[in-house]
C-alpha positions in Angstrom: -164.7 -26.1 13.3 -164.3 -27.8 9.9 -165.2 -31.2 11.5 -168.3 -29.7 13.0 -169.4 -28.2 9.7 -168.8 -31.5 8.0 -170.8 -33.3 10.6 -173.7 -30.9 10.1 -173.5 -31.3 6.4 -173.4 -35.1 6.7 -176.4 -35.2 9.1 -178.3 -32.6 7.1 -179.6 -31.0 10.3 -179.6 -27.5 8.7 -181.4 -25.9 5.8 -181.0 -22.7 3.9 -184.3 -20.9 3.5 -185.3 -17.4 2.4 -186.0 -15.0 5.2 -189.8 -14.1 5.4 -190.7 -10.4 5.1 -190.7 -8.6 8.4 -188.8 -11.3 10.3 -185.3 -11.0 11.8 -182.6 -13.7 11.4 -181.3 -15.4 14.5 -177.6 -15.4 14.9 -175.2 -18.2 15.8 -172.0 -18.6 17.8 -169.2 -21.1 18.2 -168.6 -22.8 21.5 -165.1 -24.3 22.1 -164.0 -26.9 24.6 -160.8 -28.9 25.1 -161.3 -32.5 26.2 -158.5 -34.0 28.3 -157.4 -37.5 29.1 -157.1 -38.9 32.6 -153.5 -37.8 32.9 -154.4 -34.2 31.9 -153.1 -34.3 28.4 -155.2 -33.1 25.5 -157.5 -35.7 24.0 -159.2 -33.5 21.3 -160.5 -30.1 20.5 -164.3 -29.7 20.2 -166.2 -26.9 18.4 -170.0 -26.6 18.5 -172.1 -24.3 16.4 -175.2 -23.2 18.2 -178.1 -20.9 17.5 -178.7 -17.9 19.7 -182.3 -18.9 20.5 -182.3 -16.6 23.6 -182.4 -13.6 21.2 -185.8 -14.5 19.7 -188.5 -11.9 20.2 -192.3 -12.5 20.3 -194.0 -11.4 17.1 -190.7 -11.0 15.3 -188.9 -14.3 15.5 -191.8 -16.3 16.8 -195.1 -17.4 15.3 -198.1 -15.7 16.8 -198.7 -19.0 18.7 -195.4 -18.3 20.5 -193.8 -21.4 18.9 -190.2 -21.0 17.6 -189.9 -20.8 13.8 -187.2 -22.5 11.8 -183.8 -20.8 12.3 -183.3 -19.2 8.9 -179.9 -19.9 7.3 -179.1 -22.3 10.1 -181.3 -25.0 11.6 -178.7 -26.7 13.8 -180.7 -27.4 16.9 -181.6 -30.5 19.0 -185.0 -30.6 17.4 -183.5 -30.7 13.9 -181.0 -33.4 15.0 -183.8 -35.5 16.5 -185.9 -35.1 13.4 -183.0 -36.4 11.3 -182.3 -39.3 13.7 -186.0 -40.2 13.9 -186.5 -40.3 10.1 -183.3 -42.3 9.7 -184.2 -45.1 12.2 -187.7 -45.2 10.9 -186.4 -45.8 7.4 -184.4 -48.8 9.0 -187.7 -50.4 10.1 -188.0 -49.0 13.7 -191.3 -47.7 15.1 -191.4 -44.9 17.7 -193.3 -45.2 20.9 -196.3 -43.0 21.5 -195.4 -42.6 25.2 -191.6 -42.2 25.0 -190.2 -40.1 22.2 -186.7 -41.6 22.7 -187.8 -45.2 22.4 -187.8 -47.1 19.1 -188.4 -50.8 18.5 -187.9 -53.1 15.5 -189.2 -56.7 15.5 -188.1 -59.3 13.0 -187.9 -63.1 12.9 -184.4 -62.8 14.5 -185.9 -61.0 17.5 -186.6 -57.5 18.8 -184.2 -54.6 19.0 -184.7 -51.7 21.4 -183.1 -48.4 20.7 -183.2 -45.8 23.5 -182.0 -42.3 22.9 -180.7 -39.9 25.6 -180.1 -36.5 24.0 -177.2 -37.4 21.7 -176.3 -40.7 23.3 -178.1 -44.0 22.6 -178.3 -47.5 24.0 -179.0 -50.4 21.7 -180.3 -53.7 23.2 -181.2 -56.9 21.5 -180.6 -60.7 21.4 -179.1 -60.9 17.9 -175.6 -59.5 17.7 -175.4 -59.5 13.9 -178.5 -57.3 13.7 -177.1 -54.8 16.2 -173.8 -54.7 14.3 -175.6 -54.0 11.1 -177.7 -51.2 12.8 -174.6 -49.6 14.2 -173.0 -49.7 10.7 -176.1 -48.1 9.1 -176.2 -45.3 11.7 -172.5 -44.6 11.4 -173.0 -43.8 7.7 -175.4 -41.0 8.7 -174.0 -39.8 12.0 -170.7 -39.4 13.8 -170.6 -42.2 16.3 -168.3 -43.9 18.8 -168.6 -46.6 21.4 -167.8 -45.7 25.0 -165.1 -47.7 26.8 -164.9 -46.5 30.4 -162.1 -48.8 31.5 -159.6 -47.6 28.9 -160.6 -44.0 29.7 -159.2 -44.3 33.2 -156.4 -46.6 32.3 -157.7 -49.7 34.2 -155.7 -52.5 32.5 -155.0 -54.9 35.4 -157.2 -57.8 36.6 -158.1 -56.3 39.9 -161.9 -56.4 40.5 -164.4 -55.9 43.4 -167.4 -58.0 44.4 -169.6 -55.0 45.1 -169.9 -51.6 43.5 -169.9 -49.8 47.0 -168.4 -50.7 50.3 -171.0 -51.9 52.8 -172.4 -49.2 55.0 -170.3 -46.5 53.4 -171.9 -43.1 53.5 -170.4 -40.5 51.2 -170.6 -36.8 52.1 -169.5 -33.5 50.6 -165.9 -32.5 51.2 -164.8 -36.1 51.4 -161.1 -35.6 50.9 -159.3 -33.0 48.8 -161.3 -31.5 45.9 -160.4 -32.8 42.5 -158.2 -30.3 40.7 -159.9 -31.0 37.4 -163.4 -32.6 37.8 -163.8 -33.1 34.0 -163.0 -36.9 34.1 -165.3 -37.4 37.1 -168.2 -35.7 35.2 -167.5 -37.9 32.1 -167.4 -41.1 34.0 -170.4 -40.5 36.1 -172.4 -39.3 33.1 -171.5 -42.5 31.3 -172.4 -44.7 34.3 -175.8 -43.1 34.5 -176.5 -44.3 30.9 -175.1 -47.8 31.9 -177.7 -48.2 34.7 -180.3 -48.7 31.9 -178.9 -52.2 31.6 -177.2 -52.7 35.0 -179.7 -52.2 37.8 -177.2 -53.5 40.3 -175.3 -50.2 39.9 -178.3 -47.9 40.2 -178.0 -47.1 43.9 -174.2 -46.4 43.9 -174.4 -44.3 40.6 -177.3 -42.4 42.1 -175.0 -41.7 45.1 -171.9 -40.5 43.2 -174.0 -38.4 40.9 -174.9 -36.2 43.8 -171.4 -34.7 44.0 -171.1 -33.6 40.4 -170.8 -29.9 41.4 -167.8 -30.4 43.7 -166.3 -33.9 43.5 -163.6 -34.9 45.9 -161.0 -37.6 46.0 -163.1 -40.1 48.0 -165.9 -39.7 45.5 -163.5 -40.5 42.6 -162.3 -43.6 44.5 -165.9 -44.9 44.6 -166.2 -44.3 40.9 -163.1 -46.3 40.3 -164.5 -49.1 42.5 -167.7 -49.1 40.4 -165.6 -49.6 37.2 -163.6 -52.4 38.8 -166.9 -54.0 39.8 -168.2 -53.7 36.2 -164.9 -55.2 35.0 -165.4 -58.3 37.1 -169.1 -58.6 36.1 -168.6 -57.8 32.4 -170.8 -60.6 31.2 -173.6 -60.1 33.8 -176.9 -58.9 32.3 -180.6 -59.1 32.4 -182.4 -62.2 31.4 -185.6 -62.0 29.4 -187.0 -65.5 28.9 -189.2 -66.0 25.8 -191.7 -68.0 27.9 -192.3 -65.2 30.4 -195.8 -63.8 30.8 -196.7 -60.2 30.0 -198.2 -59.5 33.4 -196.8 -56.4 35.1 -196.0 -56.3 38.8 -194.2 -53.7 40.9 -192.3 -53.2 44.2 -191.9 -49.9 46.1 -189.5 -49.2 48.9 -187.8 -46.3 50.8 -184.8 -45.8 53.1 -185.9 -43.1 55.6 -183.4 -40.3 56.5 -180.6 -42.1 54.6 -178.8 -38.9 53.4 -176.9 -37.7 56.5 -176.2 -34.3 55.0 -179.7 -33.0 54.0 -181.7 -35.7 55.9 -183.7 -36.8 52.9 -184.8 -40.3 52.2 -184.1 -42.5 49.2 -186.9 -43.9 46.9 -186.4 -47.3 45.2 -188.7 -49.2 43.0 -188.7 -51.8 40.3 -191.1 -53.5 37.9 -191.2 -57.0 36.4 -193.0 -58.0 33.2 -193.5 -61.6 34.0 -190.1 -62.8 35.2 -188.2 -60.0 33.4 -187.0 -56.9 35.2 -188.0 -53.9 32.9 -187.9 -50.7 35.0 -186.1 -49.6 38.2 -185.0 -46.4 40.0 -183.0 -45.1 42.9 -183.5 -41.5 43.7 -183.3 -39.0 46.6 -186.7 -37.7 47.6 -187.3 -34.0 46.9 -188.9 -33.4 50.3 -187.7 -34.3 53.8 -190.0 -37.0 55.3 -191.0 -36.6 58.9 -191.5 -40.3 59.5 -190.6 -43.6 57.8 -194.3 -43.9 56.8 -194.2 -40.6 55.1 -191.0 -41.6 53.2 -192.6 -44.9 52.2 -195.7 -43.1 50.9 -193.6 -40.6 48.9 -191.9 -43.6 47.3 -195.3 -45.3 46.7 -196.6 -42.2 44.9 -193.5 -42.1 42.6 -193.9 -45.8 42.0 -197.5 -45.5 41.1 -196.7 -42.7 38.6 -194.2 -45.0 36.9 -196.8 -47.8 37.0 -199.4 -45.8 35.2 -196.9 -44.8 32.5 -195.8 -48.4 32.0 -199.4 -49.5 31.6 -199.8 -46.9 28.8 -196.5 -48.0 27.2 -197.4 -51.7 27.3 -200.7 -51.0 25.8 -199.0 -49.1 23.0 -196.8 -52.1 22.1 -199.5 -54.6 22.3 -199.4 -55.9 25.8 -202.3 -54.2 27.7 -202.9 -55.1 31.3 -206.3 -56.7 31.8 -206.4 -56.5 35.6 -205.1 -54.3 38.4 -201.3 -54.3 38.6 -200.1 -55.7 41.9 -197.8 -53.3 43.8 -196.0 -54.6 46.8 -194.9 -52.3 49.7 -193.2 -53.4 53.0 -194.8 -50.6 55.1 -198.3 -51.6 56.3 -199.1 -48.0 57.5 -198.6 -46.7 54.0 -200.9 -49.4 52.6 -203.6 -48.5 55.2 -203.3 -44.8 54.3 -204.0 -45.6 50.7 -207.2 -47.4 51.6 -208.4 -44.8 54.2 -210.6 -42.0 53.0 -210.2 -39.9 56.1 -207.1 -37.6 56.3 -205.6 -37.0 59.7 -202.6 -35.4 61.4 -200.2 -38.0 60.0 -201.1 -37.5 56.4 -201.7 -33.8 55.9 -198.1 -33.3 54.7 -198.5 -35.8 51.9 -202.1 -35.1 51.0 -201.5 -34.8 47.2 -199.6 -38.1 47.2 -202.4 -39.7 49.1 -205.0 -38.5 46.6 -202.9 -39.7 43.7 -202.3 -43.2 45.0 -205.8 -43.7 46.3 -207.3 -42.6 43.0 -205.6 -45.4 41.2 -206.4 -47.9 43.9 -210.1 -46.9 43.6 -209.9 -47.1 39.8 -208.4 -50.6 40.1 -205.3 -49.6 38.3 -203.3 -50.7 41.3 -203.7 -53.5 43.8 -201.6 -52.7 46.9 -200.1 -55.7 48.7 -197.8 -56.2 51.7 -194.4 -57.8 51.5 -191.7 -58.7 54.0 -188.6 -56.5 54.0 -186.5 -59.6 53.5 -188.4 -60.4 50.4 -188.4 -56.9 49.0 -186.5 -56.7 45.7 -186.6 -52.9 45.6 -184.4 -52.8 48.7 -181.3 -53.0 46.5 -182.2 -49.5 45.1 -182.2 -47.8 48.5 -179.0 -49.0 50.3 -175.7 -51.0 49.9 -175.7 -54.7 50.4 -173.2 -57.4 51.2 -172.1 -59.6 48.3 
């Protein structure tokens, strides 16, 4: 509890203010948790002081516009923490993005540093190691920070590695082996791997797979997580290449694996975007609705890809790289492309009518140029299924 109070004082994410007349104070409570190591022994005790925002009442604790007021006496909330973080990195020369509140950039003669914030975790990327080290040092003086080391967390100290993050044609299912007695480590590892996919697209599909069993992980699921870590250990120095001579033209690829989840019979969406020769965005995700055909699955994926494409165009314009012509978007399903160009809805498309309207709208506005591609040449395929090394 003392450490938590000291961290709050160091970050200055609280303020003591007089209580306005007629307003009621909002209370706070302590939340305690014991973090354990992989062998079950205690790693450390955690205490978190949180505000009881759920006790707020309209007209008493809220403004008349129904927006939360400052928490009098204690302003320890995610919003206050983000305000502190944002002002700190801005003072260090970073500029926030207008289209992604968690993205900050800083460009100097030494290069560009990207800082991406996920709740209270962040990813720092750049080509100049000294600048990154200086940034981490500056942030450490204002916030409590630590680097994540997944391999040491699970005790992987040998030289055994794997050539792929997931065994070929392996399909995980619930109740795959005995349930884990304590799923805490599984949750921690998968959560960290999710962040890692921001720089390791080759793990996106398998991490997407193991993250589906967070509520009730079993022994087979944990074995796959360990395989991912051994794969990462063997590819420690693999990374994305961003050539300085690459163009700033955006292009995208959309794909789907129909009926890939044998438990709920849902398909998997995969897409990726290149800025010139540089891979900048990708995703592997189970579709929210069950597709009744491969064409429907491909079109659901196409709609999700188009949504990401529109956002990327906004973001690129915000950082000085507007797209002057329709963005080419490749899809390996000719039926899906024909539906996007067909104004007449029929029996095959009534279940995906909203997706059809959305994609066709951007095709008509020339935001998107849909193009066919062979499945063998489809780079987004790696985000929908496992592959041989």
